[in-house]
N, C-alpha and C positions, 0 to 999 in steps of 0.2 A: 503494499499500499504506499502511495507517494504522499509525503507530508506537504500537501498543497498550502495549507494555512500558514506555514512557516514563511512564506514569502508575501505576506498580506501587505506590507509597506511598500514592496516593489510593484504590487498590482496598483496600489494607491498612486504612485508616482507616476505611472503610465497614464492612468485616467486624468490626474491633475495636468500632465503635460498636453494631452489633447484639448482638455477643457480650457486651459490657459491659452493654447493657441487659438481656440475659438473665440474667446473673450477679446483677444488681442486684435484678431480680424474684424470682429464685429465692431469694435470701438474705432478702429483706424478707417475702415471701408464700408461697413454696413453690409446690407443685402442688396444684390443686384436684381431688382424687380423687373419682371417680364411684363409683355403687353396685357396678360390677364389682370395685373394690378393697375397698370397705367394706362392702358389703352394705346393705340398707335396703329402703324401700317406696317404691313409684311410685304416686302418687294422681293421676288426672286428673279435674277437676271442670269443669263449666259453671255459671257463678255467675249467678244471677238477683237482680236488685234492685241498689241502689246500694253500691258497696263500695271499700275501699281495700286494696290488695295487702299493704301493710306492717301493716295491722291484722290481717289473716287470718293472716299469717305469725307475727305476735306472738302470736296466739290459739293457734296449734299449738305454739309454744315454751313459752308459759305452761302448756300441758298436759303438758310434760315431754318433748316430742319435738323433736329437732334439724331444722331445715330446711335442707338442703345446697344446694338451688337451686330457682328458679321459672322456667319456661319457658311462654311464651305460644303455644298451639297453634291458635287460632281466635278468632273474636269471642267475648269473655267465657269463653274455655276456657283453662284452664292446667294444667300438670303441676307436681306438687308432690313433691319428691324428699325423704323424710324417713328418720329413723332407722327401724329395723325395727317394724312393727306387724302384730299378728295380727288376725283377722277382728273380734273383740270390740272391740279397742283402736281399730280403724279407724271402727267404727260410733259408739263413744262420742266420738271426735274430731270427726266430722262433725256431731254434735248439738251439741257444745260450740262449734264454730265458727259455726254458724247461730244459735246463742243469743247468743253475744257480738258478732258482727259484723252481726246482724240481716240475713242473706241466706239464699237458697235455693240448696243446692248439689245439682246433678244429677251422680251419678257415672258417668264414662264408662269409667274403667279403675282397676283396682286390681292391683298386682303386688307380691309380697314376695320379695325375691332374697337369697341368701347372697353372699358375696364370691367370684365366679367366678375372678379372678386372685389367687391366694395368693402367698406368699412363695416357694414352690418354683416355680412358674411363672415369676415375675419372674427368679429366678436362672437359669432355663433360657434365658428370652429373652435376657438379658445375655450367657451363654456362647455361644448361638447367634450374637449379634452379633459377639462377639470372634472366633469360629472363622471365620465368613463373611469378616470384614474381613481376618483373616490370609491365608485362601485367595486372596481378590482380590488382595492385595498380592503374594503369590508368583506368582500367575497372570500379572499384568500385568508383573512384574519379568521373568519367563521370556519372555513374548512379546515385550517390547520390549528384552530383553538388558540391562536396567539396573534396579538396585534403586531408583534415584531416581524412575522413573516410577511404580512401585508405591506407594511411601510417599507421594508427592505426591497421587496419586489418593485414597489413603485418608484423608489429612489433609482433603482437601476434602470428602470423604464425611461425615466426622465433623463438620466445620464446618457443614454443613447440618443435621445431626442436631441439634447443640447450638443452633443457631438456633431451629429448630423447638420444641425443648423449653423454651427461655427464653421465646419469645413466648407460648406456651401458658400459661406461668405468669402472664404479664401479661394475656393474655385471661382468664384464671381470675379475676384480681383486679377487672378492669374490667367484663367482660360475663358472668361465671360459666361459662366454658368449663371442662369437666371432662375428666379424664384417664381414659378407659375403654378397652374393648377395641377399639373403632373407632379410637381414637387410636394404640393399639400396632399396629394394622394398618397405618395410614397411615405410621407412623414407619418400618416395616420395608420398605414399598413405596418410599419416597423414596431408601432408600439405593441400590437398583439404578439408579433414575433418574440420580442424580447421576454414578455411575461410568460409565454408558452414554454420557453426553454427553462426558465427559471423554476416554474412549478414542477418540472421533471426532477430537477435536482432536489427541490424541498421535499417532494413526495418520498424520494428515496431516503432522505434524513429521517423522516416521520416514521417510515416502516422499520427502518433499522433500530430507532430508539424503542419502538414497541416491542420488537423481537429480543434485542440484546441491551438496550439501555446503554449507559455509557457517557463519556464526556462529549460535550458539543463539538469540540476540535476534531476528536477521532471520528465521530458520526459524519461530520463534513468531509474529512479526507476520504472516508470510505465511499461515501455518495458520489463525490467527483471522481474518483478512481473508477467507479463502476460506469458511470454515465458519460464520461468524457469522450471515449471513442464513438458512442452512439451520437452525441452532440456534434462532434466533428463530421462525422460521416453524413448526417442529416444536413449540415450547413454547407457542406462542399458540394452536395447535389443542386443546391440552390445557387451557389456561387459560380459553378461552372455555366449554368443556364443564363445568369445576369451577365457574365463576361462575354458570352456569345452574342446575347442582345445588345449589349453595349458596343461592341465591335462591329456587328453586322446589321444592327437594327436600323441604322439611318440617323440622321440628325435629330428627327422629329422626337424620339424617344431616348436618345442617348442619355440625356442628364436624368432622366427618370429611372433608367437602369442603374445609373452611377449612385443615385440617392438610395434605392434598394440594396445595392451592393454595399455601401458604407453602413447601412442599418443593419444588413445581415451580419457582417463582420463584427460591428460594435455589439450586437445583440449576443452573438455567440460568445463574445469575450466577457461581457457583463454579467451573464448568468452565473458562470462559475467564479469569476474573479472580482466581481463588484457586490452583487446580491448576497452571495454566501459569506465573504468576509465581513460585510456589514452585519449579518444575522450574528455570525460568531463573536464579533467584537462586542455587539451589544449585549449578548448573554454573558461574556467575561465582565463588562462593566457592572451589570446587575449583580453578579455574584461577589464582586469586590465591595459594592455598596452594602450588600447583606451582611458580609463578615464585618 
């Protein structure tokens, strides 16, 4: 049996590093909001001739329109996400780019959308997360007959969520990843994945305690040793699928797959190395207080 709990401080340092990185990124650069939040236009062009993307982007901004992101969709094909454009403005902008950059633009797609995720929907989403987290806490506490189990699981769940948001702030700064409706979907999806894996470990701790009794550290080490291979195998099947989706799925769902991938890896890590150490530390603190 491996003494997993011997390295609790090391697990804490890893978590604090990624959380600190996320806080730094959020404070420094914030989140890059997509058109689902801000509204705007999506222009996809195939460019013929010699061109420089920076020059084309500058031409759009010189015309008075903000470029939020540029994504490559194929050979010489790009999606430009800009501030809102009507049909006439889009035509004038295309002519302006061709004139200043000396290229030929073949329009592949044009969409003009308003913000589909408004303040009211964001408020409802936050409320739903708080309510679901509270219900998860109460349900786990009831099933395991201990409030400590429920709170430890919810802390690990929010640990995964915060790491995802923080890393996407960094990805937005470095690679132009945007927060859109697909990200919100991935964010809500990983909450359940994290708790699901945690419950498996907690259930093994409970069953071992009923059968053999013993110290919480021994029970935790035994439960992690018995479930670690199962958790890794289960997660790897999801990770392989998400990697394929990320690499081959195209730009439309690329960052959705990345969000799920980050959440899956973080959830696989947090169940044994965040939720269980919190539970063990809590039990030890209570024992010291009683003594």
